[in-house]
N, C-alpha and C positions, 0 to 999 in steps of 0.2 A: 625836602622831599622831591621837589622838582629836579634838583641836580642829580639825585639818585636815578630818576627815570631817564634823564638825558644820558647818564653814564651807562645804563643798561642798553639803551638804544645804540650808543657808539660801539659798545663791546660787540654787539651782534651784527652790525652793519659792515664792519671792517671786512674787506675782501668780498663784499657782496654776499656774505653769509647771513641771511635774514632769519631771525627767530621772532616769535610772537612777543609783542610789547603790549602790556596792559597797565592800567593805573586805577587806583581808587578815586572816588569823586564824592562831592557833597551832594547827595541826592535830594531832590525835592519830592516830598511825599505827603500823604494825608496823615493827620493825627490818628492814633489807633482807633478811637471811637468813631471816626468818620470814613474809614477805609471802604466799608461796604456801600457807603453812599457814593463814593467817588469812582471806585474801580469799574471797569467795563470790559467787554469783549474787544478784540482788535478792530480797527477801522475797516479792514478789508474782508471781514467775514459776514457782514450784514449790509443791507442797503439802507438808504436814507429813511424810508418809512419804518423799517424795523428799528432803527436807532431812535427815531422819534417816539415810537411806541414804548421801547424799553426805558428811555429817559423819563417819559411821562411828565409828571410835575416835579421831578427831582432836579432842582436847580444845581445840585452838586455833581450831577453825572458828568463823567469825563467826555461823554458824547458831545457836550457843548463845545469841547475843544477839538476832538478828533473827527467828529462828524458835524462841523459847525453849520452846515446847511439847515440843520433842524432848528436853528435860531431864527429862520426866516419862514415865509409862507411856503406850504407844500409845493413842490415843483421847481423850487429855486435850484439852479445848477450848483453842484458842489465845486465847480471851477470858477464861479463868479468871484471877482476880486473882493467883493464885500464879505464873502464867506471866509476867505483867509484872514481878513482883518478882524472878523468876529472871533476867530479862533484865538488870536493874540489878545484881544480885549478880555475874553473869558479867562485865558490863562493868567493874565494879570489880576483879574478880579478874584480868582480862586486864591491867589497868594495874598491879596489885600484882606480878604475875609478870613484868612487862616485855615482854609480848606486844604491848601497845600503849603507846606512849611519846609524850608531848606535845612538839612542837617548842618550842625556847626563844625563838623570835621569830615575830612575825606575818609571814606570807608568802602569796603566791598559789602555785598549783600548776598545772602543765600536764599534761593527761592525754590520751594518744593511744590510739586503738583502731584495730586493723587487721582488716578483714574482707574476705575474698576479694580480697586485694591492694590494697584501698583503705584509706587511713588518714585519720581525722578527728581534729582536735586541739581539745580543750576547755580552758577556764580554770576552775579550781576557785576559787570566790570566796564571800565572805559576802554574800548577797543581802539587801536591806533589807526588813524586815517591812512598813514603811509603803508601799513600792512595790507590794506585793501588795494592800494594802488600798485604795490610791488608783488602781489600774489601770495603773500603769507596767508591772508584770509582768502580762502578758495571758494569759488562759486561753481555750481553745476547747472544753472539755468541762465538763459538769455533774459535780458531785461528790455522793456519797451521805453523808448525815449519819452513818450507822453506821460507814462506813469512815474518815471523818474522825476520829470519836471514838476508834476503835481506834488510829490513828496518833498522835493527841494523847496518849493514855495512854502510848504507848511513848516519846514525846519527854519527857513530864513525868517519868516514873519514872527515865529515864536522865539527864535534864537535859542532853540532847545530841541533835544530829542525827546518828544513827548512819549513815544512808544519804543520799546526795545526791539532789537532784532534777535534772532534765535540761532545760536552757533552750537556746533559740536566740537569736542576736542578728544584726542586719543585718551583712552582710559589711563588714569594716574592714581596709584595707590596712596601717595602722599596726600593729594587733594581729597581723595575719598575719605581717608581717616580724619582729616580736619573737618570735613563737612559732617560726618557722622557724629563727631564730638559736639558740634553745634546743634545737630538734629535732636540730641538727647536733652536739650535745654528748652525752656519756654520760648516760643517764637514771639516776635513783635506783632505779627499779623497771623490770624488763623481763622479762616472762614470757608464756607461752602458756597460756590457760585450758584446763583438761582436758576440759570437757564439749563445747565447740563449736570449739575450736582457734583462737579469735581471739586476736590479740596485744594486749597492754596495756603501756603505758609511762607513767612519771610523772617529771616534773622539778620541782625546787624553784626558785621565783622569790624569791630573798632580796635581790637588789640593790635598794637604795632607789630609784634612778632608774627602774628597770623597774617597780617597784611603783607609783610615782607616775604613770608613763605609762599603765599599765593602768587605774588608777582614773580618770584624766582622760579617757581615751577612752570609758569607759563613761558618764561624766558628760555626754557629748555625745549619748547615745542616748535618744530619747524613749520607747522601749519595749524590753522583753525579753519573750520568748514561751516559755510552758511547752510543751515538746515532749512530755515524758513525766513522769508523777509528779504529777498534779493533786491527788490526795488527800494526798500527802506535803507538797506546797507549802501547801495549805490548813491542814493540821495544824500545820506548823512556824510559819506566820504567826500562826495563832490562839493558839498557846501563847505566842509572843513578845508578842502584844498582851495576853494574859492576865497575863503576868508584869509587864508595864509598869503595868497597872491595879492590881496587888496591891502594887506597890512604892511606898510613900509618898515615897521619896526619888528617884524615877525622874528621870534626867537626859536620856536619849535616846541615850547612847553606850554603854550596857551591851551585853554580847555577845548577850543574848537578843533584841536588836533586829535580829539578822541570822540567816539560816539558810543552810545549805550548798547550793550549786548548782554544777553543771558546765555552762558556757556554751560552745556551739559556734557557729561561723559557719553561717548558715542554708544556704548553698549546699553545705556539706560533708555534710549529713545525708542518710541513706538511709531512705526510708519505703517499707515493703513493703506488699503487698496484705493486707487483713484480710478473710478469707473466711467464708462462711456454709455451714452444713450443717443441713438441715431433716429432721425425722423422718417427715413424711407430706405428701401433696398435698391436704390439706383435703377429702378425699372424692372428688377427681377421679381419673380414670385418667390414665396417662401421656400418652395421645393427647389427652385433653381439656385437660390442663395445657399441653401444647405449643401447642394451638390457641388457648387463652386468651392465651398470650404474644404471639401474632401481632397482637393489637389494638394493642400499643404498641411492638413490636419486630420487626425482621427476624430470622427464626429460620433458621439454617442448620446442618444436621448435618455435623460435621467428622470423624466416624468414631471409632475406638477409641483413636487416639493422643492423648496429652495436648494440649489446646489452651489457650493462655494469651492473654487479652485483650491487645491491642497498643496501644490508644489509649483516650482518654476516651470515655465513653458506649458502650463495648463491654464485653460480659460473657461469661464462660465458664461454661457450665452442664454438669454431669455427671448423667446420668439413664439408668438401665437399661443400663449398660456403654458408653454413647456420650457423646461431647462435642459440645456445641452452641455456636455463636457467636450471641450476641444483640446487635443494634444498635438502640439506642433511636431511635424515629422523631423527626424534627424536629417541634417543637411540644409534645413531652412534657416539656420542661424550659425554663426561662427563663435565658438566659445572663447576664441582669442581676441574678439572685438568687444571691448567693454561697453560700447553703445549698441551694437547690433545684436548682442546676446540678451538685451533687456526685453522683457515681455511687452513693454510699451512700444518698443521698436518693431518687434515681430508682428504685433497686432496692427500697428499703424501701416506697415508695409504690405502685409499679406491679406489683411481684411479691409481696413478702412480705405487704403489707396487702391490696391489691385482690384477689389471686388466692388466696393461702394463708391469709389471715385472721390474720396475725401483726401485732399492732398495737403491742406494747410489747416492744422488743428486750431491755430490761433484765430483764423478768420472765417472758416466755413460755418455758415449758419445752420447747417443740417445736423450738427453734433453739439452735444452739451456734456458736462462733466459732473460727476456726483462723488463727493468725498465719502470714504468708506464708513465714517461714523454713522451715516444715515442708513447703512445696512442694505442688504439685497432687496428688502421690502420696498425701498424707495425706487429701485430700478423697476421692479414689477409694477408698482403703482403707476409710474410714468408711461410704461408701455400699455398696461391694461386700460388706462384712461383714453388711449388713442392719440395722445400728444406725441408719443414716440412709437416707432415700429419695432425696434430691437434694442436690447441692452447687452453690454459686454463688460464682464467683471474680470479684473486682472489680479494675479497674485502680487502682493506688495513687493516693491524693491527693498533691498536690505541697506543698512547704513554702510556696510562694507562696499557695496556696489557704488553708492554715492561718493564715498571717499576715494575709491579707485578711479572713478571717472574724473573727479575734481583734480586728483593728483596727476592724471594723464593730460590735463589741460583741455579736455573735451567737455562738451555741453550735452546734458540730457535732453531728450525730446520734451516738448511742453506737456504739462499736466501729468507728470509722472509720479509725484510724491504728495502725500497728504499726511502731515504730522498732527498727532493729537496727544495730549490736550494742547490747545492753543494757549499762548501766554496771555495772562490778563494784563490789561493796560491800566496805568494809574497807580501802581504800587510804588514805583520809583520813576522819577523824571531826571534827565541830565541837562543842565544848562550849559550853553556854549561859552559863557563868560564867567 
């Protein structure tokens, strides 16, 4: 099988024509009766104390591996060297105790998530490190070196991708038919997550013909797109490249040349609004702030009832107990600029920067961000509490916009996308050896 993947790689690299290379792998995962004990939310959607509380007295919780600071006294830094070592110790212990068991053959996995009655189906694959480095795997966000290094340490110490990254691929009718065929059968895992009530199912793709079909269909794709998990993707690829450089007998087919990704058809994905709350009006009164907005927006008071933006270039603003509809004037954005036309760019430039003096969304302490799953009520709560002065809700970006930007080689502004549901961690793990 290794020779087959090397052959696919050679076929599509000739003449610098790169296409997506994936492979099946021997996943490490919980026995069926333990999956709900092991599985968890991703490491980056909750803080240390939330992880400690969710793990409780459950020694099988994956948080002991992905949030290993909970294995120490409260207040221990998640970057303490002991914390990384504890992750590796627990990962080994989970295997020794049979809480995580490696499959005996290489396979793909189908992972389904159901949120609010809608189900999306992803393929769990080994994504190719070289595809990340050569741009076949496309990104739309910048990454921070400190966060990359944190995830690299976690991958190195465990010698595994404990958590998957989240990719999108162009819609494919052949893969869709295969997935639906499996979806009509009994899954290996089937559970409802306790925190959000979303459904999760997993099927095993062991059949050699189906494995070959999935591999071949991906080999026709010029691009895969990172939807969520830019830091995990970078860390996994960089560790893989690091291992290749360190291995004097590197062949190119070693397991470290691949990292774990869950790939969904682009049209299935749900992108929610990613909203902003701001601490002050930069010295302006509320009346002065609303007046300043009129330079670039039509401003209409919608009253006390929650108002949600219903189309691109329309914004929902909450201030002093009232909701306002903002509509960007024609000429304040360029439809031919894939970045400038984004509502996150329009609001950052014309409201946050020009009026409120917030120039760096990553570093300015006067602004915070709220994922759309929390609803407009969370924005109202944070303003009404006095913690924040004003809230701004954006219309969600589309998957097409994300893919267009990635294809153009440009980078989206920070805090632009919020995908739901999040991938559960612990259903499948990929070892680098």
